[in-house]
N, C-alpha and C positions, 0 to 999 in steps of 0.2 A: 372426487379423485379417490381411487382405490389405493390405500396405503400399503396393504399387505405385501403385494409383490415388490414394491419399492424397498420396504424394510428387509424383506428376505434377500433381495439383491445386494443389500449392504451387510448381510450376515447377521441380521437380528430376527427374532421370531416375528412372524406376521401378525400375531395377536398381541394386543396391548390393552391396558386398562383405560387410559384416557388420553386426550390430546387437547391442546389449546394453541391458538395462533399467537405468534409473537410479532412484534414490529420487525420489518425487514426492508431490504432494498427493492428495487424494481426488477431485479433479475431472479431472485429466489423467493420461494414461499417458505417462511420460517415457522416451525412449530415446536412446541415442547411435548414430548411423548412420555407417558409413564408406563413402563413395561410391567409385566406380570410379577417380576421379582422385586417390584417397587423402585427400581432405578428410574431416574428421570434423565432423559437425553434430549438434546436439541437436534432436530433434523432440518436440513435446508434442501428443499426440492426445487430443482431448476430444469429448464429445457436444456437439451444439448446445445452446444455453441451455435450450430447452424440453424436449429429451430428457433433460437432466440434472436437471430439476425446478427450474430457475431461472427467474426472471422474465426474458423477453427484454429485453436492453438497448435503449435508444432507437436508432432508426435501423435496426432489424432486424439489427444485427451480432451477433457471438457473443462469448463470453468470450475466445476467442483473439484476436479483433479488439480487444477492450478491452486485453488485455495488450500486443499489438503497439503500439497507439496510446500506451499509457503509457510503454513503453520508448523509443519514438521521441520523445515529448515530453520525457522526461528527458534524452535524448541531445542535444537542441537546446541545453541549457545548457552542455554540454562541461565540466561540473564534476566528474563522478564516473564511475567505471568501470561499464560495462554490457555485456551481450552485444548484438551487432548483430542486427537482425531481417533474416533472409535470404529468407523466404518465408512465405506464408500462403494456405491453401486450404480449401475446403469440398467434401467428397465425400459425397453422400447425407446421412446424419444426423450425420456426424462432421466435425470440423475438425482441421487440422494446422497448427501454428506451427513454423517452422524458425528456429532460433537459432544464432548462432555458438557454437562450442564454445570456452569459455575455458580457458586453461592453469591449472588449479586446483592450488594448493599447500596445505600444512597451514596452518590458521589460526594467526596469530602469537600469542605469549604476551602476556598483558595489559600487560607492561612494554615491549613492542616499539614502536618509533616509528611503525609502520604505523597504530596506532590513533589517535594525535593527528592524523596526516595525514588519516585518514578523517573524523575529527570536523570538521576545518577544511573538507574538501571538501564535507561535508554542509551546513555552514553557508553555503558559497559557493553550493551548489545552491539553498538556501532564500533567497538574496539576489539571485538573477539577475533581471534585467529582460528583457523579451521583444520589444524593438523599439518604436519610437515608436507604431506603429499597432496594437500587440498587447500593450501593457502591461496586465496583469490588474488591473482596478479592482474586481473583485467576487470573491466566494468561490464555488467550485463548479467546473464544467467544462462543455464544450460537448456532453457526452454522459454518460449514466449508466454506471455500471459495478458491479462486485461486490467486496465484501470477504469473501473466501472464498465462501460461498454466499449471503451476505446482500446484497440489492440496495442500492446506494448512489444515492440521488436527488441528482443534482449540479446541479439547476437553480439558476442563479446568484442570489445575494443580496448586498446591499451591505455589511451588517454581519455580522461574524463571530458575534456572539451570536445573531442571528436565524438564521443558517445552521445553527449547531450545534443550536439548540433545534428548529427546524422540519424540517430535512433529515436530522438524525442522531438526536437524542434521541426526538422524537415518533414516527417510524416504528418504532423498536425497541420503545417502550412499547406501541404499537398491536398489534404482533405478539405480545408477551408477554401482553397482555390477551386478545386474540382466541383465543389457544390455551390459555388458562387456566393459564399458567405463572407468574403473579405475583399476590400477595395485594393486597387493597385498601390495607393499610398500606404495603407496598413501593411500590405505584404512587403513593401520596400523597407519599412522600418524593421520588420522581423528579419529580413534578409541582411540588413545592416548590422543588427545585433549578432546574427549568426556568424558574420565575417569577423566581428570584433572579439568574440568570446575567446578564441585561442590566446589572445594577448591580454585578456582581462582576468582569466582564471590562473591560479598558481599551477606550476608544472608538476608539483609533488603531492597532489591530492591522492590519498590512498583509498582504495575501494572498501566500502563497508556494506554489510548486509542491512538493508533498510526495510521497514514495514511497507513503505511506498504509498500509503493512502491514510496518513495519520492525522485525521481530523477528530474532533471531540466525540463524534458519533461512533468512532471505532475504538474507544477506550471505555472500559467499565470498571467499577470498583467492586472488589470481591472481599469476602470474609478472610480468606486464607492466603491470597496471592497478591494483595495490594491492588494497585491499578493495573489491569491486564489489557491485552490487545486482542482484537478480532478483525476479521475481514482484510487480510493483507493482500498487497500487490507487489511482492518482493522482487528485488534485484540487488546486485552489488552496484553501489553508486557513491557519490560524495555524501558523507554522513550529514553535512549541513544542509543538503538538499531536502532532507526530511523535515527540517524546521520550517521550510517554506509553506508546507501544507498546514502545519501546526499554527503558523502565524495568520494564514489566510482568513479563517473564520473564527479565530480566537478560541476561548474555552480552556486554554492552558495558562495557569497563573504564572506571574513573573518569577516566583520562587522556583517553579519547575524548570523554566528555561535557564535561569541563572545556575541552578545546580547542574543542569546538563552541560553548559558551557564550561563550568569549573572542572567537572569530572573529565570531559573530553580533553581539556587542556592538560590535566594530570596524566591521562592515558597516552596522549599522542604528542604532547609538547606544543609549543607555540606555533610550530609549522602546521599543526592540524587545524589551527584557527586563522590562518592567513587569509586575508580578503574575505573575512567571515560574512559581512553584510551583503556583499555582492553574491556570494554563494547561496545564502539563505533566500535572497530575493529572486534568484534564478529559479529556485524551487517553487516559490510562490507564483512566478510567471507560468511555470509549467502547468500548475493546477488551474490557474485562470484560463489558460488556453484550452485545457481539457473541458472546463465548464462551458467555454464558448462553443466547442464542438458538440457537447451533449445538450446544452440548454439554450443556445442561441446568442444573438448579438447583445443581449443584456450584459455580457461580460467583455464585449469587444473594446469599449472605450478604456476600461481599466487595464486590460491586457496591453493595449498599444501604448498607453501612457507610461506603464511600467517598462515596457520594452524600450521605448525611446529614452527613458532616463538611464536604463542600464547600458545602452549603447553609447551614451555620452555625447 
């Protein structure tokens, strides 16, 4: 692949000193580039949404645009470490996102105080307001995006229960049905849960800006910013929804989660933690269903067992 036109499309010189491939996901080709001025940057090369087999996001942007917008929105909070967005370009059918190269260090041990600091920072992120004229009063976002390869419909809604059922649960059920990957019994359990959710969720859940895909592979330890976040799939959601993905595959020490809950309680009071376990497990179910969509029925039994338990 010729990198020069991609780099130039993102506003960088086409010539560079060296490159090396980094580990990345299935959508982007991730590389570290050393420029002639000795700066090192990370570039993520991807296909346009349609070329990658994804639904084009609203506004005709690409997955790279979504990621850049998510990082910049998170950066507005000044609550947590992130790489800076340095450039974004499109050349023919490919996109390139240029990110600051963070000074990565070994992930701290579970007992290290970096983890409680990260938990408090995440709670502060979830508690941020966005200015008198831009305080989010609805759930969603001003554009759609993707969770992995799964489209996320972010059209705003006022109630969290409505947003989850209509914008998250219903689209996943529809894809599972239309592709023949779910039985009638399994679908009826998800339908029963969807009907029960408005009565099971508190009515006073306040929207928070969440990372949206917060598993351990999307956190990195840095020299100067503590534990930082990468690869977001942001929207305004229930803050405890975020903990569902953190719980799904583990990797976050108990001290981190305890510090998060304590700080969120300080910031939002006891109301912010009402029905906490149900709200976290709803987030875990969401990501289990997404893995069912992406990787197959390996995740079906666990998804349906959890959905049945949550429906009562």
